[in-house]
Backbone as CSV, one residue per row, in Angstrom:
resi,resn,N_x,N_y,N_z,CA_x,CA_y,CA_z,C_x,C_y,C_z
1,MET,116.444,147.302,161.800,115.854,146.440,160.710,114.655,145.702,161.208
2,ALA,113.770,145.497,160.315,112.509,144.791,160.708,112.122,143.922,159.582
3,LYS,111.509,142.766,159.870,110.970,141.909,158.801,109.604,142.449,158.365
4,ARG,109.492,142.725,157.094,108.249,143.251,156.556,108.221,142.972,155.047
5,GLN,107.006,143.201,154.441,106.827,143.059,153.025,107.339,144.280,152.290
6,ILE,107.972,144.018,151.126,108.548,145.042,150.398,108.542,144.650,148.906
7,ILE,108.540,145.575,147.999,108.540,145.268,146.604,109.900,144.773,146.149
8,LYS,109.888,143.786,145.331,111.122,143.188,144.696,111.005,143.444,143.212
9,ILE,112.075,143.914,142.565,112.096,144.111,141.136,113.045,143.224,140.503
10,ASP,112.570,142.318,139.620,113.430,141.350,138.914,114.090,142.116,137.812
11,GLN,115.347,142.393,137.907,116.135,143.140,136.965,116.231,142.449,135.554
12,GLU,116.134,141.148,135.566,116.190,140.356,134.324,114.930,140.626,133.511
13,LYS,113.791,140.674,134.174,112.512,140.904,133.507,112.217,142.359,133.206
14,CYS,112.684,143.272,133.987,112.342,144.667,133.818,112.866,145.170,132.487
15,ASP,111.906,145.796,131.710,112.269,146.373,130.421,112.431,147.872,130.506
16,GLY,112.301,148.440,131.681,112.463,149.913,131.807,111.309,150.777,131.269
17,CYS,110.167,150.212,131.142,109.035,150.977,130.583,108.571,152.134,131.451
18,GLY,108.803,151.979,132.808,108.488,153.037,133.772,107.057,153.103,134.226
19,GLN,106.207,152.174,133.760,104.789,152.222,134.158,104.566,152.095,135.683
20,CYS,105.505,151.455,136.339,105.339,151.257,137.780,105.698,152.620,138.594
21,VAL,106.426,153.487,137.996,106.913,154.679,138.682,105.742,155.612,139.152
22,PRO,104.796,155.966,138.285,103.729,156.858,138.709,102.708,156.147,139.634
23,SER,102.640,154.808,139.555,101.678,154.059,140.448,102.210,153.958,141.839
24,CYS,103.454,154.285,142.137,103.986,154.223,143.457,103.808,155.581,144.078
25,ALA,102.747,155.693,144.908,102.341,156.976,145.547,103.483,157.397,146.497
26,GLU,104.309,156.440,146.956,105.337,156.756,147.939,106.594,157.296,147.254
27,GLY,106.679,157.214,145.938,107.890,157.727,145.243,109.108,156.831,145.465
28,ALA,108.844,155.498,145.779,109.959,154.683,146.135,110.605,154.060,144.826
29,ILE,109.851,154.055,143.717,110.429,153.445,142.501,110.932,154.584,141.558
30,VAL,112.118,154.343,141.051,112.755,155.276,140.130,113.373,154.505,138.977
31,LEU,113.655,155.148,137.854,114.371,154.464,136.755,115.815,154.862,136.825
32,VAL,116.745,153.855,136.845,118.125,154.062,136.873,118.734,153.231,135.769
33,ASP,119.466,153.891,134.860,120.112,153.140,133.790,119.151,152.221,132.997
34,GLY,117.938,152.732,132.781,116.914,151.994,132.027,116.261,150.878,132.726
35,LYS,116.348,150.800,134.041,115.640,149.790,134.821,115.031,150.401,136.066
36,ALA,113.900,149.816,136.441,113.191,150.251,137.670,114.010,149.745,138.879
37,ARG,114.075,150.643,139.877,114.781,150.306,141.116,114.062,150.964,142.268
38,ILE,114.226,150.330,143.462,113.681,150.939,144.684,114.692,151.972,145.152
39,LEU,114.230,153.260,145.215,115.067,154.327,145.677,115.728,154.046,147.040
40,ALA,114.906,153.606,147.973,115.384,153.183,149.276,114.260,152.363,149.934
41,ASP,114.612,151.222,150.592,113.565,150.384,151.219,112.714,151.119,152.160
42,LYS,113.238,152.148,152.818,112.489,152.832,153.869,111.347,153.640,153.261
43,TYR,111.338,153.841,151.920,110.237,154.597,151.269,109.153,153.687,150.690
44,CYS,109.424,152.377,150.602,108.475,151.410,149.993,107.528,150.952,151.129
45,ASP,106.256,151.117,150.920,105.259,150.658,151.933,104.895,149.168,151.792
46,GLY,105.318,148.591,150.713,105.125,147.153,150.521,103.680,146.726,150.246
47,LEU,102.802,147.749,149.914,101.439,147.440,149.663,101.166,146.900,148.264
48,GLY,102.015,147.197,147.299,101.954,146.640,145.986,101.069,147.273,144.984
49,ALA,100.819,148.568,145.167,99.966,149.283,144.212,100.584,149.341,142.807
50,CYS,101.913,149.088,142.749,102.627,149.135,141.493,102.540,147.758,140.771
51,LEU,102.212,146.670,141.451,102.245,145.348,140.886,101.511,145.188,139.593
52,GLY,100.298,145.682,139.491,99.497,145.557,138.358,99.871,146.448,137.167
53,GLU,100.794,147.313,137.369,101.197,148.198,136.295,102.307,147.647,135.447
54,CYS,103.005,146.618,135.912,104.196,146.077,135.187,103.677,145.081,134.105
55,PRO,103.888,145.424,132.858,103.442,144.551,131.738,104.267,143.278,131.576
56,VAL,105.447,143.165,132.241,106.294,142.017,132.061,106.396,141.194,133.356
57,GLY,105.723,141.587,134.404,105.695,140.841,135.650,106.975,140.829,136.402
58,ALA,107.707,141.951,136.364,108.984,142.112,137.028,108.869,142.471,138.480
59,LEU,107.668,142.820,138.927,107.450,143.213,140.341,106.714,142.139,141.091
60,SER,107.196,141.943,142.332,106.560,141.014,143.236,106.732,141.604,144.665
61,ILE,106.076,140.912,145.561,106.233,141.302,147.012,107.010,140.182,147.691
62,GLU,108.004,140.542,148.504,108.701,139.561,149.278,108.711,140.031,150.737
63,GLU,108.916,139.084,151.645,109.081,139.441,153.077,110.545,139.232,153.442
64,ARG,111.176,140.299,153.936,112.553,140.164,154.268,112.913,141.223,155.284
65,ASP,114.101,141.053,155.876,114.623,142.060,156.834,115.074,143.285,156.057
66,THR,114.589,144.427,156.433,114.911,145.639,155.779,114.616,146.828,156.623
67,ASP,114.925,148.036,156.137,114.706,149.243,156.897,113.129,149.389,157.172
68,GLU,112.773,149.979,158.278,111.417,150.268,158.561,110.876,151.324,157.619
69,PHE,109.584,151.199,157.262,108.947,152.184,156.390,108.834,153.524,157.111
70,ILE,109.265,154.604,156.520,109.195,155.906,157.192,108.271,156.900,156.546
71,GLY,107.727,156.499,155.329,106.825,157.399,154.646,107.337,157.704,153.276
72,PRO,106.639,158.536,152.539,106.974,158.800,151.155,108.395,159.441,150.928
73,ALA,108.955,159.145,149.870,110.258,159.738,149.515,110.148,161.260,149.333
74,PRO,111.147,162.041,149.708,111.033,163.492,149.550,110.698,163.816,148.062
75,GLY,109.721,164.704,147.918,109.241,165.105,146.594,108.328,164.143,145.876
76,ALA,107.975,163.070,146.513,106.997,162.155,145.947,105.666,162.773,145.660
77,PRO,105.030,162.485,144.487,103.692,162.995,144.296,102.774,162.576,145.394
78,GLY,102.025,163.465,145.921,101.075,163.199,146.997,101.792,162.989,148.326
79,GLU,103.030,163.388,148.406,103.818,163.227,149.670,102.997,163.806,150.855
80,HIS,102.377,164.979,150.579,101.686,165.676,151.686,100.334,165.053,151.941
81,ASP,99.855,164.129,151.091,98.554,163.480,151.309,98.702,162.125,152.056
82,HIS,99.897,161.744,152.380,100.152,160.454,153.013,99.464,160.485,154.372
83,PRO,98.759,159.395,154.775,98.067,159.402,156.082,98.982,159.710,157.273
84,LYS,100.234,159.280,157.225,101.054,159.520,158.421,101.503,160.917,158.523
85,THR,101.470,161.703,157.413,102.084,163.011,157.404,101.027,164.091,157.078
86,HIS,99.758,163.728,156.833,98.760,164.635,156.377,98.448,165.709,157.412
87,GLU,98.502,166.892,156.999,98.042,168.020,157.815,97.237,168.929,156.939
88,ALA,96.198,169.536,157.433,95.404,170.454,156.628,96.262,171.685,156.336
89,PRO,96.190,172.263,155.095,96.990,173.458,154.866,96.475,174.587,155.683
90,ALA,97.378,175.431,156.049,97.008,176.579,156.808,96.297,177.634,155.964
91,PRO,95.307,178.229,156.423,94.654,179.321,155.654,95.552,180.501,155.452
92,PRO,95.419,181.186,154.354,96.279,182.356,154.171,96.007,183.387,155.200
93,ALA,97.099,184.049,155.633,96.969,185.115,156.639,96.165,186.296,156.143
94,PHE,96.235,186.508,154.832,95.420,187.588,154.239,95.340,187.285,152.761
95,ALA,94.408,187.911,152.110,94.222,187.694,150.675,94.459,189.034,149.963
96,CYS,95.162,188.902,148.846,95.372,190.141,148.009,94.075,190.468,147.314
97,PRO,93.663,191.756,147.333,92.421,192.123,146.651,92.412,191.750,145.189
98,GLY,93.472,191.702,144.525,93.580,191.387,143.127,93.428,189.925,142.856
99,SER,93.521,189.029,143.894,93.528,187.636,143.616,92.107,187.051,143.595
100,ALA,91.138,187.843,143.889,89.783,187.369,143.946,89.169,187.167,142.564
């Protein structure tokens, strides 16, 4: 565990609109039973890109002891574009003549 900044979701304020979900490039926010939730603290980078997307102000940043950030959640949009895991795609070994 490490002390770091992480997103906090106020379940009383959250109306389940889901606007925060696509703004989280790490894929850490999901909707569960009509409310936004952090999938796992280890996937939240704590930078707050989602904060401005919540129309009811249910998102904030807090500093607390939690799991260390390991990178985007499996299957997150842009998972392969994350600075910690980015690798250039390998060129194809060959090209099919019909694909040109």
